[in-house]
DOZASE-825488 format. One line per field, with one value per residue (C-alpha): chain; residue in one letter; residue number from 0; y, x, z. Coordinates in Angstrom, 1 decimal. Example, Ala and Ser with C-alpha at 12.3 -4.5 7.8 and 13.67 -1.06 7.14 Angstrom:
BEGIN
cadena: [A A]
residuo: [a s]
num: [0 1]
py: [-4.5 -1.1]
px: [12.3 13.7]
pz: [7.8 7.1]
END
This chain:
BEGIN
cadena: [A A A A A A A A A A A A A A A A A A A A A A A A A A A A A A A A A A A A A A A A A A A A A A A A A A A A A A A A A A A A A A A A A A A A A A A A A A A A A A A A A A A A A A A A A A A A A A A A A A A A A A A A A A A A A A A A A A A A A A A A A A A A A A A A A A A A A A A A A A A A A A]
residuo: [x x x x x x x x x x x x x x x x x x x x x x x x x x x x x x x x x x x x x x x x x x x x x x x x x x x x x x x x x x x x x x x x x x x x x x x x x x x x x x x x x x x x x x x x x x x x x x x x x x x x x x x x x x x x x x x x x x x x x x x x x x x x x x x x x x x x x x x x x x x x x x]
num: [0 1 2 3 4 5 6 7 8 9 10 11 12 13 14 15 16 17 18 19 20 21 22 23 24 25 26 27 28 29 30 31 32 33 34 35 36 37 38 39 40 41 42 43 44 45 46 47 48 49 50 51 52 53 54 55 56 57 58 59 60 61 62 63 64 65 66 67 68 69 70 71 72 73 74 75 76 77 78 79 80 81 82 83 84 85 86 87 88 89 90 91 92 93 94 95 96 97 98 99 100 101 102 103 104 105 106 107 108 109 110 111 112 113 114 115 116 117 118 119 120 121 122 123 124 125 126 127 128 129 130 131 132 133 134 135 136 137 138 139 140 141]
py: [-9.7 -6.5 -3.3 -2.3 -5.0 -3.8 -0.6 2.5 4.4 8.0 10.3 8.1 7.1 3.7 2.5 3.9 2.3 -1.1 -0.9 0.2 -2.5 -5.1 -4.4 -6.6 -9.6 -9.2 -9.7 -12.8 -13.9 -13.2 -14.8 -18.1 -18.3 -17.3 -14.8 -12.3 -10.2 -10.1 -9.3 -6.2 -5.2 -4.3 -1.5 2.0 2.3 4.3 2.4 1.8 -1.7 -2.4 -5.6 -6.5 -6.2 -5.6 -2.3 -2.6 0.8 0.5 -2.2 -3.9 -4.3 -5.5 -8.1 -9.5 -9.7 -11.5 -14.0 -14.9 -15.1 -17.4 -19.6 -19.3 -18.6 -18.0 -21.4 -23.0 -20.4 -18.3 -14.7 -13.6 -10.7 -8.9 -5.4 -2.9 0.2 2.5 6.1 8.5 11.0 13.2 12.0 10.1 8.2 6.1 4.1 0.5 -1.1 -4.9 -7.9 -11.0 -12.9 -15.5 -19.4 -22.1 -25.2 -26.9 -24.2 -22.9 -20.2 -17.4 -18.5 -15.8 -15.8 -14.9 -12.3 -9.0 -5.4 -3.7 -0.3 -0.2 3.5 3.3 6.0 6.8 6.2 6.3 2.5 2.5 2.1 0.6 0.7 3.4 2.0 -1.0 -1.6 -4.8 -5.0 -8.1 -7.9 -8.6 -6.9 -8.8]
px: [11.2 12.4 12.6 16.0 17.9 17.3 18.9 16.8 15.0 16.6 14.0 12.5 13.2 14.7 11.4 9.5 11.7 11.2 7.4 7.4 9.8 7.4 4.6 5.9 6.2 2.5 1.4 3.4 2.2 -1.6 -1.1 0.9 -2.3 -4.6 -6.4 -8.0 -9.1 -5.4 -4.4 -6.7 -5.8 -2.2 -4.1 -5.7 -9.2 -9.3 -6.4 -5.9 -4.3 -3.7 -2.6 -2.5 -6.1 -7.4 -7.9 -9.4 -10.3 -10.8 -10.0 -13.1 -12.5 -9.3 -10.4 -13.2 -10.8 -8.2 -10.8 -12.1 -8.5 -7.5 -10.4 -9.5 -6.4 -4.4 -5.3 -2.5 0.1 2.7 4.2 7.6 9.9 13.1 13.8 15.0 15.0 13.0 12.8 11.0 8.3 8.4 7.8 4.8 5.0 7.6 7.6 8.9 10.1 10.2 10.8 9.5 6.4 3.9 5.0 3.0 2.4 5.6 7.6 10.7 11.5 9.3 9.1 9.9 6.2 5.3 8.1 6.9 8.3 5.9 5.6 4.2 3.1 3.0 1.5 1.2 -2.3 -3.7 -3.6 0.1 2.1 -0.5 -0.4 -2.2 -1.4 0.2 0.8 2.9 3.8 5.3 9.1 9.9 8.7 6.5]
pz: [10.1 11.1 9.1 9.7 11.4 14.5 14.0 14.7 12.0 11.3 12.8 15.4 18.9 19.3 21.2 18.0 15.9 17.3 17.0 13.6 12.8 14.5 12.1 9.3 11.7 13.0 9.7 8.8 12.1 11.6 8.0 9.5 11.7 8.5 11.0 9.3 12.4 13.6 10.3 9.7 13.3 12.1 10.2 11.0 10.7 7.7 5.7 2.4 1.1 -2.7 -4.1 -7.6 -8.6 -5.1 -3.3 0.2 2.0 5.7 8.2 7.7 4.3 4.7 7.0 4.6 1.8 3.9 5.4 1.7 0.5 3.4 2.6 -1.1 -3.2 0.1 1.7 3.3 2.2 4.3 3.4 4.3 3.7 4.6 5.0 2.2 3.7 6.4 6.7 8.9 7.5 10.5 14.2 13.8 10.3 8.8 5.4 5.2 2.1 2.0 -0.5 -0.1 -1.0 -0.8 0.2 -1.6 0.6 0.6 -0.6 1.6 -0.8 -2.7 -6.3 -8.9 -9.7 -6.2 -5.4 -4.5 -3.2 -0.4 0.6 4.2 5.7 9.5 11.6 15.2 16.8 20.1 19.9 19.1 15.6 12.5 8.7 7.3 3.9 2.6 -1.2 -3.2 -6.7 -8.2 -7.7 -11.6 -14.5 -16.9]
END
């Protein structure tokens, strides 16, 4: 999954655009492996992750939540998404919006009930681009 279908994010260099665009794919890959550590390492140490009913503050809380989720409600699932938009917030930050969701075992398409839109706030760190914040909401109103 890329953020802008390979195009540069306005306001970022081509290399930075590519690095930011890789972040959702790193999450997808970590989820496919049910690897909570790899999932959490996409985030900054002081990140925020908000899911319906969930607030994680910091990389360790993200790792702990995902480890529990991969052993429980997300066991056997995959996640997918497609880019909606991407924009720079300066030279060291960008916002991505994606649409996708969780694929239950055996699913090839995201069901309406599991469809989400997500906002990803990426920042440049000494270790490269990471997620400072992630939030998703159901795609459809209840």
